N, C-alpha and C positions, 0 to 999 in steps of 0.2 A: 374711179375711171373704168370704163367698160373695156374688157379684154378681148372683145370680138376680133377675130382674125379677118383682115382685109388684105387682098393681094395688091402688090405694087406693080412696078413696071419691069422691063427687061433689064435695063441698066441701073435704074434708080429704085431705091427702096422707098416705101411710103413714109414720109416724115410724120411725126406724131401730131403736129398741128393740123395737117391736111386730113389725116386719119380721123381725128376727133371731129372735125367739121363734117366729114362724110357721114360718120355715125349719127350725128345730130340732124342730118338732112336726108331722110329716107328716100325721097324721090331722086336725089343726086346719087345716092349709094346704089340704087337699083340700076341705073344706067352704068355706073362705074363697074359693077359686077358683070355687065353685059358687053362692055367694050373689050377690044383686044389688048394683050399685054403691051404692044407697041403704042397703042393709043393712051393707055394709062401712063406709060413712060413719058409721052409728050406732055401730058397734064402736069406730072410731077416736075419735070424739067422746067416747064414754063413757070410754075409757082416758085420754085426754088432759085431760079435764075435772077430774081430781083435782088438788088444789092441792099436795099433798106428794109427794115422790119415792117415799115408802113406799106411798102410796095407789096411785100409778101402777103400781108393781111388783105389788101385790096384784091390781089390776084386769087386768093382763096375764095373770097366772096364772089368774085366774077366767075370762077370755075364752078362753084356750086350753082349759081344762077344759070350758067350755060348748060351744065349737065342736066339740071331740072328741065330745061327747055329742049333737051334732046341732042345737043351738040356733042359729037363724039370725039372731037379733037379741038385744041385751041385754034382760033381763027387769026389770020393775019400775023403769023409768027413763022419764022424760017424753019423751025423744028429743032429737035434735040441734036446737038452737035456731038454728043457722047456715044452714039451707037455706030 
């Protein structure tokens, strides 16, 4: 496993499955490194708020796709309730 350091959010730490997905998707990682800590927090919270493991996997794939497309925050989501 790659030990590359990737920053997380303000409230949420970057979970290993999302971290590994970002490492394997350079275009998404590039934007991840450019967005604010609050924006990273929103992505992490959105991915981890799914109750089922299947939902989490779907959200990781959608996050990668959206980040590659230039989207800086999750769309159509009320936002992180933890901050």
